[in-house]
FINUZA-856491 format. One record per residue (C-alpha): chain; x, y, z; residue number from 0. Coordinates in nm, 3 decimals. Example, Ala and Ser with C-alpha at 12.3 -4.5 7.8 and 13.67 -1.06 7.14 Angstrom:
2
mol, X, Y, Z, seq
A, 1.230, -0.450, 0.780, 0
A, 1.367, -0.106, 0.714, 1
end
This chain:
417
mol, X, Y, Z, seq
A, 0.000, 0.000, 0.000, 0
A, 0.124, 0.346, -0.092, 1
A, 0.009, 0.697, -0.015, 2
A, -0.165, 0.870, -0.306, 3
A, -0.361, 1.188, -0.368, 4
A, -0.607, 1.211, -0.658, 5
A, -0.825, 1.501, -0.754, 6
A, -0.941, 1.789, -0.967, 7
A, -0.915, 2.156, -0.879, 8
A, -0.961, 2.504, -1.022, 9
A, -0.628, 2.474, -1.204, 10
A, -0.698, 2.145, -1.380, 11
A, -1.074, 2.141, -1.435, 12
A, -1.339, 2.396, -1.533, 13
A, -1.634, 2.462, -1.307, 14
A, -1.858, 2.248, -1.529, 15
A, -1.641, 1.946, -1.439, 16
A, -1.574, 2.028, -1.074, 17
A, -1.942, 2.062, -0.992, 18
A, -2.004, 1.707, -1.116, 19
A, -1.768, 1.546, -0.864, 20
A, -1.864, 1.734, -0.549, 21
A, -1.929, 1.530, -0.234, 22
A, -2.194, 1.690, -0.017, 23
A, -2.155, 1.664, 0.359, 24
A, -2.457, 1.434, 0.374, 25
A, -2.298, 1.166, 0.152, 26
A, -1.931, 1.194, 0.238, 27
A, -1.919, 0.927, 0.510, 28
A, -2.108, 0.680, 0.294, 29
A, -1.879, 0.755, 0.000, 30
A, -1.567, 0.687, 0.209, 31
A, -1.701, 0.352, 0.325, 32
A, -1.801, 0.267, -0.031, 33
A, -1.446, 0.337, -0.151, 34
A, -1.294, 0.118, 0.119, 35
A, -1.541, -0.164, 0.050, 36
A, -1.511, -0.166, -0.329, 37
A, -1.139, -0.106, -0.384, 38
A, -0.809, -0.229, -0.235, 39
A, -0.788, 0.084, -0.024, 40
A, -0.686, 0.065, 0.342, 41
A, -0.734, 0.430, 0.436, 42
A, -0.917, 0.723, 0.275, 43
A, -1.017, 1.084, 0.332, 44
A, -1.195, 1.319, 0.091, 45
A, -1.185, 1.697, 0.085, 46
A, -1.453, 1.853, -0.136, 47
A, -1.490, 2.230, -0.173, 48
A, -1.597, 2.473, -0.443, 49
A, -1.242, 2.470, -0.581, 50
A, -1.139, 2.106, -0.546, 51
A, -1.235, 1.748, -0.485, 52
A, -0.944, 1.537, -0.363, 53
A, -0.908, 1.180, -0.241, 54
A, -0.617, 1.099, -0.009, 55
A, -0.569, 0.727, 0.039, 56
A, -0.340, 0.433, 0.102, 57
A, -0.395, 0.196, -0.189, 58
A, -0.240, -0.073, -0.407, 59
A, -0.469, 0.015, -0.699, 60
A, -0.427, 0.382, -0.799, 61
A, -0.619, 0.355, -1.131, 62
A, -0.907, 0.192, -0.949, 63
A, -0.953, 0.495, -0.722, 64
A, -0.993, 0.727, -1.021, 65
A, -1.240, 0.483, -1.176, 66
A, -1.432, 0.478, -0.849, 67
A, -1.440, 0.860, -0.833, 68
A, -1.588, 0.877, -1.182, 69
A, -1.830, 0.591, -1.128, 70
A, -1.957, 0.722, -0.797, 71
A, -2.067, 1.040, -0.975, 72
A, -2.208, 0.845, -1.271, 73
A, -1.935, 0.959, -1.508, 74
A, -1.732, 0.754, -1.750, 75
A, -1.360, 0.743, -1.660, 76
A, -1.267, 0.913, -1.989, 77
A, -1.491, 1.209, -1.899, 78
A, -1.290, 1.277, -1.585, 79
A, -0.948, 1.139, -1.669, 80
A, -0.808, 1.446, -1.857, 81
A, -0.860, 1.667, -1.551, 82
A, -0.736, 1.438, -1.272, 83
A, -0.396, 1.470, -1.107, 84
A, -0.238, 1.160, -0.955, 85
A, 0.024, 1.226, -0.690, 86
A, 0.218, 0.940, -0.529, 87
A, 0.398, 0.942, -0.194, 88
A, 0.622, 1.251, -0.163, 89
A, 0.423, 1.451, -0.420, 90
A, 0.101, 1.375, -0.231, 91
A, 0.258, 1.492, 0.096, 92
A, 0.382, 1.816, -0.058, 93
A, 0.046, 1.878, -0.222, 94
A, -0.142, 1.837, 0.106, 95
A, 0.097, 2.076, 0.281, 96
A, 0.062, 2.337, 0.005, 97
A, -0.317, 2.314, -0.007, 98
A, -0.363, 2.349, 0.369, 99
A, -0.119, 2.641, 0.374, 100
A, -0.322, 2.831, 0.114, 101
A, -0.059, 2.810, -0.162, 102
A, -0.278, 2.607, -0.395, 103
A, -0.599, 2.801, -0.340, 104
A, -0.777, 3.015, -0.595, 105
A, -0.722, 3.299, -0.349, 106
A, -0.360, 3.281, -0.232, 107
A, -0.339, 3.250, 0.145, 108
A, -0.712, 3.213, 0.207, 109
A, -0.771, 3.061, 0.553, 110
A, -1.094, 2.867, 0.497, 111
A, -0.918, 2.569, 0.336, 112
A, -0.753, 2.466, 0.664, 113
A, -1.091, 2.442, 0.835, 114
A, -1.222, 2.240, 0.541, 115
A, -0.926, 2.004, 0.578, 116
A, -1.002, 1.955, 0.947, 117
A, -1.367, 1.883, 0.869, 118
A, -1.260, 1.622, 0.612, 119
A, -1.037, 1.454, 0.870, 120
A, -1.316, 1.442, 1.132, 121
A, -1.550, 1.290, 0.874, 122
A, -1.295, 1.022, 0.785, 123
A, -1.242, 0.946, 1.155, 124
A, -1.615, 0.910, 1.210, 125
A, -1.644, 0.687, 0.902, 126
A, -1.361, 0.465, 1.029, 127
A, -1.143, 0.518, 0.721, 128
A, -0.855, 0.711, 0.881, 129
A, -0.556, 0.493, 0.973, 130
A, -0.206, 0.557, 1.105, 131
A, -0.069, 0.685, 0.772, 132
A, -0.334, 0.946, 0.692, 133
A, -0.361, 1.045, 1.054, 134
A, 0.012, 1.123, 1.061, 135
A, -0.013, 1.301, 0.724, 136
A, -0.293, 1.531, 0.833, 137
A, -0.148, 1.607, 1.176, 138
A, 0.173, 1.706, 0.997, 139
A, -0.034, 1.906, 0.749, 140
A, -0.196, 2.111, 1.024, 141
A, 0.143, 2.173, 1.184, 142
A, 0.292, 2.291, 0.853, 143
A, -0.003, 2.522, 0.785, 144
A, 0.037, 2.675, 1.130, 145
A, 0.408, 2.734, 1.069, 146
A, 0.343, 2.897, 0.732, 147
A, 0.080, 3.127, 0.882, 148
A, 0.293, 3.229, 1.178, 149
A, 0.633, 3.257, 1.005, 150
A, 0.536, 3.425, 0.677, 151
A, 0.305, 3.700, 0.552, 152
A, 0.119, 3.462, 0.319, 153
A, -0.220, 3.565, 0.456, 154
A, -0.153, 3.937, 0.473, 155
A, -0.400, 4.152, 0.281, 156
A, -0.571, 3.849, 0.131, 157
A, -0.836, 3.943, -0.123, 158
A, -1.123, 3.705, -0.053, 159
A, -1.407, 3.590, -0.274, 160
A, -1.638, 3.807, -0.065, 161
A, -1.433, 4.123, -0.109, 162
A, -1.394, 4.045, -0.480, 163
A, -1.774, 4.033, -0.509, 164
A, -1.798, 4.374, -0.344, 165
A, -1.536, 4.513, -0.583, 166
A, -1.733, 4.392, -0.885, 167
A, -2.060, 4.529, -0.748, 168
A, -1.895, 4.869, -0.700, 169
A, -1.800, 4.869, -1.069, 170
A, -2.164, 4.820, -1.168, 171
A, -2.342, 5.049, -0.921, 172
A, -2.248, 5.402, -0.814, 173
A, -2.275, 5.289, -0.454, 174
A, -2.379, 4.969, -0.275, 175
A, -2.555, 5.182, -0.016, 176
A, -2.840, 5.242, -0.260, 177
A, -2.897, 4.874, -0.347, 178
A, -3.093, 4.586, -0.201, 179
A, -2.895, 4.267, -0.146, 180
A, -3.029, 3.912, -0.113, 181
A, -2.822, 3.622, 0.017, 182
A, -2.940, 3.274, -0.075, 183
A, -2.799, 3.020, 0.169, 184
A, -2.669, 3.057, 0.524, 185
A, -2.331, 2.887, 0.534, 186
A, -1.983, 3.016, 0.609, 187
A, -1.931, 3.174, 0.266, 188
A, -2.264, 3.356, 0.279, 189
A, -2.185, 3.485, 0.627, 190
A, -1.848, 3.614, 0.502, 191
A, -2.007, 3.781, 0.199, 192
A, -2.279, 3.936, 0.415, 193
A, -2.016, 4.088, 0.642, 194
A, -1.840, 4.251, 0.346, 195
A, -2.157, 4.385, 0.187, 196
A, -2.305, 4.498, 0.519, 197
A, -1.997, 4.714, 0.577, 198
A, -2.117, 4.925, 0.281, 199
A, -2.465, 4.974, 0.435, 200
A, -2.693, 4.852, 0.154, 201
A, -3.052, 4.975, 0.152, 202
A, -3.198, 4.634, 0.241, 203
A, -3.050, 4.291, 0.324, 204
A, -3.250, 3.969, 0.293, 205
A, -3.155, 3.609, 0.371, 206
A, -3.328, 3.318, 0.196, 207
A, -3.259, 2.971, 0.327, 208
A, -3.423, 2.632, 0.373, 209
A, -3.351, 2.634, 0.747, 210
A, -3.522, 2.934, 0.904, 211
A, -3.325, 2.927, 1.232, 212
A, -2.988, 2.961, 1.057, 213
A, -3.116, 3.241, 0.834, 214
A, -3.264, 3.420, 1.135, 215
A, -2.928, 3.404, 1.314, 216
A, -2.765, 3.590, 1.025, 217
A, -3.057, 3.829, 0.994, 218
A, -3.023, 3.924, 1.360, 219
A, -2.653, 3.987, 1.317, 220
A, -2.686, 4.204, 1.008, 221
A, -3.022, 4.370, 1.088, 222
A, -3.186, 4.196, 0.794, 223
A, -3.502, 4.002, 0.722, 224
A, -3.557, 3.641, 0.621, 225
A, -3.769, 3.471, 0.359, 226
A, -3.833, 3.114, 0.252, 227
A, -3.686, 2.975, -0.069, 228
A, -4.047, 2.939, -0.183, 229
A, -4.072, 3.320, -0.176, 230
A, -3.790, 3.368, -0.430, 231
A, -4.015, 3.429, -0.734, 232
A, -4.184, 3.725, -0.567, 233
A, -3.874, 3.860, -0.390, 234
A, -3.614, 3.834, -0.665, 235
A, -3.737, 4.142, -0.856, 236
A, -3.710, 4.350, -0.537, 237
A, -3.333, 4.304, -0.506, 238
A, -3.045, 4.440, -0.711, 239
A, -2.765, 4.208, -0.597, 240
A, -2.809, 3.833, -0.544, 241
A, -2.540, 3.623, -0.374, 242
A, -2.594, 3.245, -0.380, 243
A, -2.402, 2.969, -0.206, 244
A, -2.593, 2.657, -0.103, 245
A, -2.530, 2.284, -0.092, 246
A, -2.810, 2.212, -0.338, 247
A, -2.716, 1.949, -0.600, 248
A, -2.935, 2.131, -0.857, 249
A, -2.975, 2.499, -0.950, 250
A, -3.236, 2.678, -0.739, 251
A, -3.258, 2.986, -0.961, 252
A, -3.345, 2.907, -1.321, 253
A, -3.341, 3.113, -1.637, 254
A, -3.720, 3.147, -1.641, 255
A, -3.727, 3.284, -1.287, 256
A, -3.465, 3.546, -1.374, 257
A, -3.648, 3.642, -1.694, 258
A, -3.964, 3.704, -1.492, 259
A, -3.769, 3.909, -1.239, 260
A, -3.616, 4.125, -1.514, 261
A, -3.958, 4.187, -1.663, 262
A, -4.093, 4.296, -1.324, 263
A, -3.787, 4.519, -1.275, 264
A, -3.847, 4.677, -1.617, 265
A, -3.497, 4.555, -1.709, 266
A, -3.309, 4.732, -1.437, 267
A, -2.968, 4.556, -1.412, 268
A, -2.949, 4.253, -1.185, 269
A, -2.610, 4.147, -1.048, 270
A, -2.576, 3.783, -0.943, 271
A, -2.288, 3.604, -0.771, 272
A, -2.301, 3.226, -0.779, 273
A, -2.049, 3.084, -0.531, 274
A, -2.208, 2.741, -0.523, 275
A, -2.043, 2.425, -0.656, 276
A, -2.255, 2.270, -0.802, 277
A, -2.391, 2.598, -0.932, 278
A, -2.703, 2.747, -0.774, 279
A, -2.794, 2.957, -1.080, 280
A, -2.848, 2.800, -1.422, 281
A, -2.553, 2.891, -1.643, 282
A, -2.789, 2.998, -1.925, 283
A, -2.872, 3.304, -1.714, 284
A, -2.541, 3.461, -1.818, 285
A, -2.681, 3.498, -2.172, 286
A, -2.966, 3.725, -2.057, 287
A, -2.946, 4.097, -2.118, 288
A, -2.935, 4.320, -1.809, 289
A, -2.785, 4.040, -1.597, 290
A, -2.429, 4.043, -1.465, 291
A, -2.359, 3.684, -1.354, 292
A, -2.030, 3.593, -1.189, 293
A, -1.923, 3.242, -1.084, 294
A, -1.669, 3.133, -0.826, 295
A, -1.406, 3.116, -1.101, 296
A, -1.477, 3.474, -1.209, 297
A, -1.430, 3.598, -0.856, 298
A, -1.112, 3.395, -0.824, 299
A, -0.958, 3.584, -1.115, 300
A, -1.033, 3.915, -0.946, 301
A, -0.896, 3.791, -0.613, 302
A, -0.567, 3.686, -0.773, 303
A, -0.492, 4.039, -0.899, 304
A, -0.204, 4.212, -0.729, 305
A, -0.055, 3.906, -0.562, 306
A, 0.297, 3.983, -0.682, 307
A, 0.376, 4.173, -0.364, 308
A, 0.355, 3.847, -0.169, 309
A, 0.606, 3.655, -0.381, 310
A, 0.862, 3.668, -0.100, 311
A, 0.612, 3.518, 0.144, 312
A, 0.538, 3.240, -0.105, 313
A, 0.908, 3.163, -0.138, 314
A, 0.944, 3.146, 0.239, 315
A, 0.640, 2.920, 0.264, 316
A, 0.778, 2.684, 0.000, 317
A, 1.103, 2.645, 0.198, 318
A, 0.908, 2.561, 0.514, 319
A, 0.701, 2.307, 0.324, 320
A, 1.003, 2.142, 0.159, 321
A, 1.169, 2.096, 0.499, 322
A, 0.856, 1.938, 0.644, 323
A, 0.815, 1.712, 0.340, 324
A, 1.170, 1.584, 0.396, 325
A, 1.092, 1.518, 0.763, 326
A, 0.770, 1.336, 0.679, 327
A, 0.931, 1.116, 0.414, 328
A, 1.212, 1.032, 0.657, 329
A, 0.950, 0.928, 0.913, 330
A, 0.764, 0.726, 0.651, 331
A, 1.085, 0.554, 0.539, 332
A, 1.163, 0.456, 0.897, 333
A, 0.808, 0.334, 0.943, 334
A, 0.841, 0.108, 0.638, 335
A, 1.154, -0.045, 0.794, 336
A, 0.971, -0.143, 1.112, 337
A, 0.887, -0.501, 0.998, 338
A, 1.250, -0.563, 0.899, 339
A, 1.384, -0.418, 1.224, 340
A, 1.136, -0.623, 1.425, 341
A, 1.236, -0.943, 1.240, 342
A, 1.604, -0.866, 1.297, 343
A, 1.552, -0.814, 1.669, 344
A, 1.341, -1.132, 1.693, 345
A, 1.617, -1.335, 1.528, 346
A, 1.881, -1.189, 1.761, 347
A, 1.660, -1.252, 2.063, 348
A, 1.613, -1.618, 1.967, 349
A, 1.989, -1.660, 1.939, 350
A, 2.044, -1.488, 2.273, 351
A, 1.790, -1.704, 2.452, 352
A, 1.935, -2.022, 2.302, 353
A, 2.286, -1.941, 2.422, 354
A, 2.168, -1.824, 2.765, 355
A, 1.968, -2.147, 2.812, 356
A, 2.279, -2.351, 2.727, 357
A, 2.487, -2.148, 2.971, 358
A, 2.232, -2.192, 3.252, 359
A, 2.229, -2.570, 3.199, 360
A, 2.611, -2.584, 3.219, 361
A, 2.611, -2.376, 3.536, 362
A, 2.350, -2.611, 3.684, 363
A, 2.588, -2.899, 3.617, 364
A, 2.854, -2.721, 3.822, 365
A, 3.088, -2.611, 3.542, 366
A, 3.333, -2.326, 3.598, 367
A, 3.137, -1.994, 3.563, 368
A, 3.428, -1.820, 3.392, 369
A, 3.447, -2.096, 3.136, 370
A, 3.067, -2.085, 3.087, 371
A, 3.075, -1.709, 3.025, 372
A, 3.358, -1.751, 2.775, 373
A, 3.159, -2.011, 2.581, 374
A, 2.843, -1.797, 2.603, 375
A, 3.012, -1.487, 2.462, 376
A, 3.184, -1.685, 2.186, 377
A, 2.858, -1.851, 2.092, 378
A, 2.674, -1.519, 2.071, 379
A, 2.952, -1.370, 1.861, 380
A, 2.948, -1.663, 1.618, 381
A, 2.571, -1.654, 1.582, 382
A, 2.556, -1.278, 1.521, 383
A, 2.838, -1.292, 1.265, 384
A, 2.726, -1.607, 1.086, 385
A, 2.473, -1.445, 0.851, 386
A, 2.688, -1.150, 0.729, 387
A, 2.999, -1.369, 0.691, 388
A, 2.803, -1.633, 0.502, 389
A, 2.662, -1.368, 0.269, 390
A, 3.008, -1.220, 0.210, 391
A, 3.170, -1.557, 0.143, 392
A, 2.900, -1.660, -0.104, 393
A, 2.852, -1.322, -0.278, 394
A, 2.901, -1.304, -0.654, 395
A, 3.219, -1.131, -0.759, 396
A, 3.039, -0.824, -0.895, 397
A, 2.855, -0.761, -0.566, 398
A, 3.126, -0.860, -0.319, 399
A, 3.289, -0.517, -0.283, 400
A, 2.953, -0.340, -0.244, 401
A, 2.850, -0.590, 0.025, 402
A, 3.184, -0.550, 0.203, 403
A, 3.143, -0.172, 0.205, 404
A, 2.791, -0.206, 0.344, 405
A, 2.915, -0.432, 0.625, 406
A, 3.190, -0.182, 0.709, 407
A, 2.925, 0.092, 0.735, 408
A, 2.692, -0.123, 0.946, 409
A, 2.964, -0.224, 1.192, 410
A, 3.167, 0.101, 1.180, 411
A, 3.479, -0.080, 1.060, 412
A, 3.748, 0.152, 0.919, 413
A, 3.871, 0.069, 0.571, 414
A, 4.212, -0.099, 0.577, 415
A, 4.468, 0.072, 0.353, 416
end
């Protein structure tokens, strides 16, 4: 079994592909158990966000994991294969460290990914699919991310998706203060977006969500009102800016609904931000006149502007990560030697016990203790040296010198000139 990471992200796959392989929180545990049951996989954890879906696992069948990922989402392997990265051992370790540290995010240095990693680990623990290897990997990952955050300026002045949405809205409207804003959903991203928009004091703020209690919590915080998702048709025309981010597997705002809203608004511009993956707004909406529709990828492009000033922080972070990768691979290499070391100690212990038993029997017969100890020590020496000397004496000519050098290293024997 080897450590592997498989996945697609915003760099390798378009949104239309990423949204087809998302694992919702409600199916993630079942998916992990399904992977373990169907494939030769000993350990597994899945992180699934709007920018990436990644499988970390210990497996003897790497191609089978990619086939499983496609099949689980009712895709043919060839539909997914061009976008998937496959990272073995050291590359998987480095990738995990970079992702958790915010170096592989759409928004450089964004902090949410670390929390998403921790959620993925808790889910794998609860599902019973996290073993010693992945547990060590992720604990090291969290430690590396903490070091990068504390020792570099990687997170300084991070332009988030939420602030990017505000920037775009300010390009469309003279001022956000004169607009009505509706947030569809009530998760972490919506809360972050609401905080950014609320700072500009929009005319009205509305939260629409399936769970009324969660929406009411946000409404109380931002002095807003709440509506049901069933009220969207009547409420959509009353708002100028719509921000959506839900866990719905299907769009909740269709082209027809937006067309009706535009008609009721007498074609006043409607700005829509779809941060959901899968998308919450049908992509055909972007073809409508008087609609400015931005996806998570569009906002990512805005958020990446002006990152050159943090190049030094990135370089520092990469050095930290490389050092930790070396440490992890050294630990992993030592771990892989454990069976050999244990077998070597067991063999030595058997030899020791055999010689000690012989010595005790001779002492019981009244033999001279000094003589018994001499025989005991000679017997132990002969037994410990038998295997290396036998190997050296029977080595082929082309491997004899290499074996002799190895024995000198193992036993700290200086080379004779």
